[in-house]
C-alpha positions in Angstrom: 4.7 25.7 19.6 5.8 22.0 19.6 3.4 19.1 20.0 3.9 18.5 23.7 3.6 22.2 24.6 0.3 22.2 22.7 -0.8 19.0 24.5 -0.1 20.6 27.9 -2.1 23.7 27.1 -5.0 21.7 25.6 -5.2 19.7 28.9 -5.7 22.9 30.8 -8.9 23.6 28.8 -10.4 20.1 29.2 -13.2 20.6 31.6 -14.9 17.2 31.1 -15.5 15.2 34.3 -15.6 11.7 32.8 -13.0 9.2 34.1 -11.3 6.0 32.8 -13.0 4.4 29.8 -15.9 6.8 29.7 -13.4 9.7 29.2 -11.7 7.8 26.3 -15.1 7.0 24.8 -16.2 10.7 25.1 -12.9 11.9 23.5 -13.2 9.3 20.7 -16.7 10.5 19.9 -15.6 14.1 19.9 -12.7 13.3 17.6 -15.1 11.5 15.2 -17.6 14.4 15.4 -15.0 17.0 14.6 -13.5 14.9 11.7 -17.0 14.7 10.4 -17.3 18.5 10.5 -14.2 18.7 8.3 -15.8 16.3 5.9 -19.0 18.4 6.0 -17.1 21.5 5.0 -15.5 19.7 2.0 -18.9 18.4 0.9 -20.3 22.0 1.2 -17.4 23.3 -0.9 -18.2 20.7 -3.6 -21.9 21.2 -3.6 -21.8 25.0 -3.7 -18.6 25.2 -5.8 -16.8 27.1 -3.0 -13.0 27.3 -3.2 -10.9 25.8 -0.3 -9.2 29.2 -0.1 -12.6 30.8 0.8 -13.1 28.2 3.6 -9.6 28.4 5.2 -10.8 30.1 8.3 -13.5 27.5 9.0 -11.2 24.7 8.1 -8.5 26.0 10.4 -11.0 26.1 13.3 -12.4 22.6 12.6 -8.9 21.1 12.1 -7.9 22.7 15.4 -10.9 20.9 17.1 -9.7 17.6 15.6 -6.2 18.4 16.9 -7.5 19.1 20.4 -9.5 15.8 20.7 -6.6 13.9 19.2 -4.2 15.4 21.7 -6.5 14.8 24.7 -7.3 11.2 23.6 -3.6 10.4 23.3 -2.8 12.0 26.6 -5.6 10.0 28.4 -4.3 6.8 26.7 -0.8 7.5 28.1 0.8 8.6 24.8 2.5 11.9 24.4 1.6 13.9 21.3 5.2 14.0 20.1 5.4 10.2 20.6 2.4 9.7 18.3 3.8 12.1 15.7 7.3 10.6 15.7 5.8 7.0 15.5 3.6 8.0 12.5 6.4 9.7 10.6 8.7 6.7 11.1 6.0 4.4 9.8 5.0 6.5 6.8 8.7 7.1 5.8 9.4 3.4 5.9 6.2 2.6 4.0 6.3 5.3 1.3 9.9 6.6 1.1 12.1 3.6 1.5 10.8 1.6 -1.5 10.8 4.6 -3.9 14.3 5.7 -2.8 15.8 2.2 -2.7 14.4 0.4 -5.7 15.7 -3.0 -6.5 19.1 -3.0 -8.2 19.7 -6.3 -10.0 23.5 -5.8 -9.8 23.2 -5.9 -6.0 21.8 -9.4 -5.8 23.6 -11.9 -3.5 26.4 -14.0 -5.1 24.3 -16.6 -6.8 24.8 -18.8 -9.8 24.2 -16.8 -13.0 21.1 -18.8 -13.8 19.6 -18.0 -10.4 19.7 -14.2 -10.8 16.9 -12.0 -12.1 18.0 -10.4 -15.4 19.5 -6.9 -15.2 17.3 -6.0 -18.1 14.2 -7.7 -19.6 12.1 -6.8 -22.6 8.7 -8.6 -22.8 5.6 -8.1 -24.9 2.0 -8.9 -24.2 0.5 -10.5 -27.3 -3.2 -11.1 -27.5 -5.8 -12.5 -29.8 -9.2 -14.1 -30.0 -9.2 -17.9 -29.8 -12.6 -19.4 -30.1 -14.8 -17.1 -28.0 -12.0 -16.1 -25.6 -9.5 -13.2 -25.6 -6.2 -14.9 -24.7 -2.8 -13.4 -24.0 0.8 -14.5 -24.2 3.8 -13.0 -22.5 6.6 -13.1 -25.0 10.3 -12.5 -25.1 11.5 -10.5 -28.0 13.3 -13.6 -29.3 9.8 -15.2 -29.8 9.9 -17.5 -26.8 6.9 -17.6 -24.5 7.0 -16.9 -20.8 4.5 -18.9 -18.8 1.1 -20.1 -20.0 -1.5 -18.6 -22.3 -3.9 -16.7 -20.1 -7.5 -15.5 -20.4 -9.6 -13.6 -17.9 -11.0 -16.7 -16.3 -14.1 -14.7 -15.8 -17.6 -14.3 -17.2 -16.7 -10.8 -18.2 -13.8 -9.0 -19.8 -12.0 -7.6 -16.7 -8.4 -7.4 -17.8 -7.2 -10.2 -15.5 -5.2 -11.6 -18.5 -2.7 -8.8 -18.0 -2.0 -9.7 -14.3 1.5 -10.8 -15.0 2.4 -7.1 -15.0 2.0 -7.3 -11.2 4.7 -10.0 -11.0 6.9 -8.0 -13.3 6.5 -4.9 -11.1 7.4 -6.8 -8.0 10.5 -8.2 -9.6 11.6 -4.8 -11.0 11.0 -2.8 -7.8 11.5 -5.3 -5.0 13.6 -8.0 -6.5 10.9 -10.5 -5.4 8.5 -12.6 -7.3 8.2 -16.4 -6.6 6.0 -16.6 -9.7 8.6 -15.1 -12.1 11.4 -17.1 -10.5 9.5 -20.2 -11.7 8.6 -18.7 -15.1 12.1 -17.4 -15.8 13.7 -20.5 -14.4 15.7 -18.6 -11.8 14.7 -20.6 -8.7 17.6 -20.5 -6.2 18.3 -24.2 -6.1 21.9 -23.6 -4.8 20.3 -22.5 -1.5 17.8 -25.3 -0.9 16.1 -23.7 2.1 15.6 -20.4 0.3 14.3 -22.3 -2.8 11.9 -24.3 -0.7 10.5 -21.5 1.4 10.8 -18.3 -0.8 10.7 -19.7 -4.3 8.5 -22.8 -3.9 4.9 -23.7 -4.5 3.6 -22.4 -1.2 5.1 -19.0 -1.8 3.6 -18.9 -5.3 0.2 -20.1 -4.1 0.2 -17.5 -1.3 1.0 -14.7 -3.7 -1.6 -15.8 -6.2 -4.2 -16.1 -3.4 -3.4 -12.6 -2.2 -3.6 -11.3 -5.8 -6.9 -13.1 -6.4 -8.4 -11.5 -3.3 -7.4 -8.1 -4.6 -8.5 -8.6 -8.2 -11.0 -5.7 -8.0 -8.2 -3.4 -6.9 -5.6 -4.6 -9.4 -7.5 -4.1 -12.7 
């Protein structure tokens, strides 16, 4: 059975008499209720140490109820079930598969001056030590040169923020993008003034640092 065939058959079993917004509200409440029932079963399995295998029949029934309300809500909102499914798969594939299957390859960088290209390989070392009453960290090249400034946690507690340059390194390695590392590694694209100003300049670095700061609790 395909999605749209299921949706057509589900519509035949819908005996509710609400119309317009009340119908959507009713279906949304039903969807939320049935999703909660799935959560209840999982909680029950955890509390009583019941295997998921032993709850398959109940789970299949409750997930079917979720499917019914989801189908009916989409239909009442003017969306076909297959349209919803195709849109979701397209979104999730772009979000989760495209990056992992198409990681940044430094050799595919646009034709830039050699000093404007991210290195094809890079070995760095985090070196830390106690200075005064602070734990400070340096990002070092293996030749002994330092990349960027000495960093501490800038916090009342030891929360590991001093290691945050690993985020910039990951962005460079996987996406070929990091305005912060372009500055630190002196690879700003000055031969393309607009790109240098917009993508590699102070505003891009400040925006990235702000986003990182807002997500500190998730980074460390």
